[in-house]
C-alpha positions in Angstrom: 83.5 87.5 30.8 80.8 86.5 28.2 78.2 85.9 30.7 78.9 88.5 33.5 78.5 91.0 30.6 75.0 89.1 30.0 74.0 89.7 33.5 75.2 93.2 33.5 73.5 94.5 31.0 70.5 93.2 31.2 70.0 94.5 34.6 70.7 98.0 33.2 68.5 97.2 29.6 65.8 96.2 31.9 65.2 100.2 32.7 64.1 100.6 29.3 60.3 100.2 28.8 57.4 101.1 27.0 54.4 102.9 28.5 51.2 104.3 26.6 49.9 107.2 25.8 47.6 109.2 23.9 48.5 112.1 21.3 46.7 115.1 20.3 45.5 113.8 16.9 43.6 110.9 19.0 46.0 108.0 18.1 47.5 105.8 20.6 51.3 105.5 20.8 53.7 103.4 23.1 56.5 106.1 24.5 59.3 103.7 24.8 60.9 105.3 28.3 64.8 105.7 28.1 65.6 106.3 24.8 66.8 109.7 24.9 70.6 109.2 25.7 71.8 110.5 29.0 74.3 113.7 28.1 71.2 115.1 26.2 70.2 116.9 29.5 73.8 118.2 30.1 75.0 119.3 26.9 74.7 123.0 25.3 71.3 122.9 22.8 72.6 124.4 19.8 69.0 123.9 17.6 67.0 121.4 15.6 68.9 119.8 12.8 68.3 120.3 9.2 65.1 118.3 8.1 67.5 116.4 5.2 70.0 115.5 7.9 71.2 111.9 6.5 70.1 109.6 9.3 71.5 106.5 8.1 72.3 102.6 9.6 69.5 102.8 12.2 69.0 99.9 13.7 65.5 99.0 15.0 65.7 96.3 18.0 62.9 93.7 17.7 62.2 91.5 20.7 60.9 88.1 21.3 57.9 87.0 22.8 57.8 86.3 27.0 57.8 82.5 25.8 60.6 82.7 23.5 62.6 84.6 26.0 62.2 81.8 28.5 63.0 79.1 26.2 66.2 81.3 25.2 67.4 81.5 28.7 66.6 77.5 29.3 69.1 77.1 25.5 71.7 78.9 27.1 72.0 77.1 30.1 71.7 73.9 28.4 74.3 74.8 25.9 76.6 75.2 29.3 75.4 71.8 30.5 77.8 68.7 30.4 74.8 66.5 31.2 72.2 68.5 28.5 71.7 66.7 25.3 72.0 70.3 23.7 75.7 71.0 25.5 77.6 73.1 23.0 75.1 72.7 20.5 75.2 76.2 18.7 73.1 77.6 16.7 73.2 79.7 13.5 71.9 83.1 12.8 68.9 81.9 10.8 68.0 79.3 13.4 68.2 81.8 16.0 65.7 84.3 14.2 63.3 81.0 13.5 63.7 79.9 17.2 63.4 83.2 19.3 62.5 86.2 16.5 59.2 87.7 15.6 57.1 85.8 13.0 57.7 87.0 9.3 54.1 88.4 9.6 55.2 90.9 12.2 58.5 91.5 10.3 56.6 92.2 7.6 54.3 95.0 9.4 57.5 96.9 10.8 59.0 97.2 7.4 55.9 98.2 6.1 55.7 100.5 8.6 59.4 102.0 7.9 58.7 102.2 4.1 55.4 104.1 4.4 57.2 106.9 6.5 59.8 106.9 3.7 62.7 104.9 5.1 65.0 102.6 3.1 65.0 99.1 4.3 68.4 98.2 4.4 68.2 94.8 5.9 66.7 92.5 8.6 68.8 90.6 10.7 69.3 87.2 10.4 68.7 87.0 13.6 65.5 89.1 13.4 66.3 91.1 16.4 67.0 93.9 14.1 66.1 95.2 11.1 68.7 98.2 9.6 66.9 101.2 7.9 67.9 104.7 6.6 66.6 108.0 6.2 66.4 111.5 7.3 66.1 113.7 10.0 62.4 114.7 9.5 61.6 111.1 8.4 62.5 110.1 11.8 61.1 113.0 13.6 57.0 112.2 11.7 57.8 108.4 12.3 58.8 108.1 16.0 57.3 111.6 17.2 60.8 112.7 18.7 62.9 116.0 17.6 66.5 115.8 16.2 68.6 118.4 17.6 72.2 119.5 17.6 73.9 119.7 20.8 77.6 120.9 21.9 79.5 118.3 24.4 83.1 118.8 25.6 83.7 120.7 22.7 82.2 118.7 20.1 78.9 118.9 18.2 76.7 115.9 18.3 73.2 115.1 17.4 70.4 113.2 19.1 66.5 113.0 19.4 65.6 115.2 22.2 63.0 113.3 23.5 61.8 109.5 24.2 60.7 108.1 20.8 57.2 106.7 20.2 55.7 104.0 18.2 52.2 102.8 17.2 50.6 100.5 19.7 49.7 97.7 16.9 54.1 97.0 16.8 54.6 97.6 20.4 54.9 93.9 21.0 57.3 93.6 18.2 59.7 97.0 18.7 61.8 97.2 21.7 63.3 100.2 20.7 66.4 101.7 18.6 70.3 100.8 19.3 70.4 104.6 19.1 69.2 107.9 17.3 72.8 110.0 18.4 76.1 110.0 17.5 77.7 109.7 21.3 79.6 107.1 20.7 82.2 104.6 21.8 86.0 105.8 21.9 89.1 104.0 22.3 90.9 104.3 25.6 94.3 103.7 24.7 97.5 105.6 26.0 100.1 107.0 24.0 103.6 107.6 25.6 105.0 111.1 25.2 107.8 110.1 23.7 107.4 106.8 21.7 110.1 104.1 22.2 111.9 102.1 19.4 112.4 98.4 19.4 115.8 98.8 19.9 115.9 101.2 22.5 117.6 100.5 25.6 114.4 100.9 27.9 114.9 103.1 31.4 113.8 105.6 33.3 110.8 103.4 34.5 109.8 102.8 30.8 109.0 98.8 30.4 108.5 97.0 26.8 106.6 94.1 26.5 107.0 91.6 23.2 104.6 88.6 22.4 107.2 85.8 23.9 107.3 88.0 27.3 103.5 87.4 27.5 103.6 84.2 26.5 106.0 83.7 29.6 104.0 86.0 32.1 101.0 84.1 31.4 102.8 80.6 31.1 101.2 79.6 27.4 104.5 79.5 26.1 104.5 75.3 26.4 101.4 75.4 24.7 102.7 77.2 21.8 105.6 74.5 21.8 102.8 71.5 22.2 101.0 73.1 18.8 98.4 75.0 20.7 98.8 78.6 18.9 95.1 79.3 17.9 95.9 77.4 14.5 92.6 76.4 12.8 90.5 78.7 15.4 89.5 82.3 14.3 88.7 85.7 16.0 86.8 88.7 15.1 87.9 91.8 15.8 85.5 95.0 16.0 86.5 98.4 14.5 85.4 101.9 12.9 88.4 102.5 11.5 90.5 101.0 8.6 94.1 100.0 9.1 97.4 99.5 7.3 98.0 96.2 6.7 102.2 96.8 6.7 101.5 97.9 10.5 100.6 94.4 11.1 103.1 92.8 9.1 105.9 94.8 10.6 104.2 94.4 13.8 104.8 90.8 13.1 108.2 90.7 11.8 110.0 92.5 14.2 108.8 90.0 16.7 109.6 86.5 14.9 106.0 85.7 14.5 104.6 83.9 11.5 103.1 85.4 8.4 99.5 85.6 9.4 97.9 88.7 7.7 94.4 89.5 8.9 91.4 89.5 6.9 89.7 93.2 6.5 85.9 93.0 6.1 84.3 96.4 5.5 80.9 96.3 6.5 79.4 98.7 4.2 81.2 102.3 3.6 85.0 102.3 4.4 85.4 104.3 7.1 89.1 105.0 5.9 92.1 105.7 8.3 90.6 107.9 11.7 93.4 109.5 13.4 93.6 108.2 17.2 91.2 105.4 16.1 93.8 103.3 14.0 95.9 102.9 17.2 93.4 100.9 18.8 92.2 98.8 15.4 96.3 98.0 15.3 96.5 97.3 18.8 93.8 95.0 19.0 94.3 93.4 15.2 98.3 93.0 16.4 98.1 91.5 19.7 95.0 89.5 19.2 97.3 87.7 16.6 100.7 87.9 19.0 98.8 85.7 21.7 97.0 83.7 19.5 99.6 83.8 16.6 98.2 81.0 14.0 94.5 82.2 14.6 92.8 83.5 11.5 92.3 87.3 12.4 89.5 88.9 11.1 88.8 92.7 11.5 85.6 94.0 10.3 84.8 98.1 10.6 82.5 100.2 9.8 81.7 103.7 9.4 79.7 105.3 11.9 76.6 107.3 10.8 74.9 110.4 12.1 72.9 107.8 14.3 74.9 104.5 14.5 78.3 104.1 16.1 80.8 102.2 13.9 81.6 99.6 16.4 77.7 98.5 16.9 77.3 98.3 13.3 80.8 96.0 13.8 79.5 94.1 16.5 75.8 93.3 14.9 77.5 92.2 11.6 79.6 89.9 13.4 76.8 88.2 15.1 74.5 88.2 12.8 77.1 86.3 9.9 78.5 84.5 12.7 82.0 85.8 11.7 84.1 83.9 14.1 83.9 81.6 17.6 85.7 84.5 19.6 85.1 88.4 19.2 87.0 91.0 21.2 85.4 94.6 21.6 88.2 96.8 23.2 86.2 100.5 22.5 84.5 101.8 25.8 81.7 103.6 27.2 80.0 103.7 30.5 76.8 101.8 30.4 75.3 104.2 32.3 75.4 106.6 29.2 74.3 103.9 26.9 70.8 104.6 27.2 68.5 102.0 25.4 72.0 100.6 23.8 72.2 98.6 27.0 68.7 96.7 25.6 70.4 96.2 22.5 73.7 94.6 23.7 72.3 92.5 26.2 70.0 91.3 23.2 73.0 90.6 20.7 75.1 89.0 23.5 72.7 86.5 24.1 72.4 86.0 20.1 76.2 85.5 20.2 76.1 83.1 23.5 73.6 80.9 21.3 76.1 80.8 18.1 78.6 80.0 20.3 80.8 83.2 19.9 82.8 84.1 22.9 82.6 87.4 23.8 85.2 89.4 25.2 84.9 93.6 26.1 88.0 95.2 27.7 88.0 96.4 31.1 90.8 98.8 32.4 93.1 98.1 30.1 94.6 101.3 30.2 
């Protein structure tokens, strides 16, 4: 799943690329093609966003040089080659940044440029492929030569940049784009039965229940549990954008006779709280990863979405930059064709995850 995802998103990400344009003020900037969200052209435009609208936790996507990209491709191949001395020689996030990220003077130039436009630079990622920063809509418009507008799509209001962003030509070798300047985020894809059934109910009328032990029998892993291979000593990071009630998880495990093993909840930044419709997705992810690998340590990382950054993206970014667990699961869904420059950002993030030895699983068809 990891390497299929890398290949797929890299192909889509290749659609995003810069082009040099002259501006009326005689400045020369690089316009980043593909940085307008695809739904902007379909949504109903309401008007320009207020200038003081908070634009928090934006992720400026940085890129490696051509030589670094070639070296990374070779490393990823060697790490999976049994005959290579670099087989499973995983990197730390800091080592990845030193080998494949921009040089310190380039990072200083980019952060200095952001600060000159009034942005607050929150963090330079350990892997040196992203800078987190915050500001306002007018600051974004001035720095990136675009306009932030309000839109309506499917009965909901959104904000997004209405034109492609531009950056100074001097920074073009370092900046690949922005993960997003909109709030068209990923969404949970679970389905809820119209009439939920209790565990003790006699399932009739075509309704079927599945317990952790059923799963173990169906996929022939029960003998692995018996032999002690139940995830003990391993950890799994779950990507979230809502908080959860631990009592739901403990109740699930008690109901099905699983050993007590509470997940660790890591709140990345502001606590998003319990979001209606989202908590079910998070509960499913946490409970069932811990049901299949009943002895594993489950680390649930959750981040609040902002006007410009999806909480799912912020949580995935955190997990990779902090090397939270050797396995990561992301089950929120969004068509790659609707991600725009986000494809390029995720391709870069999954490359770093692979270099660190993180196996990334992105759910598909789990409805």
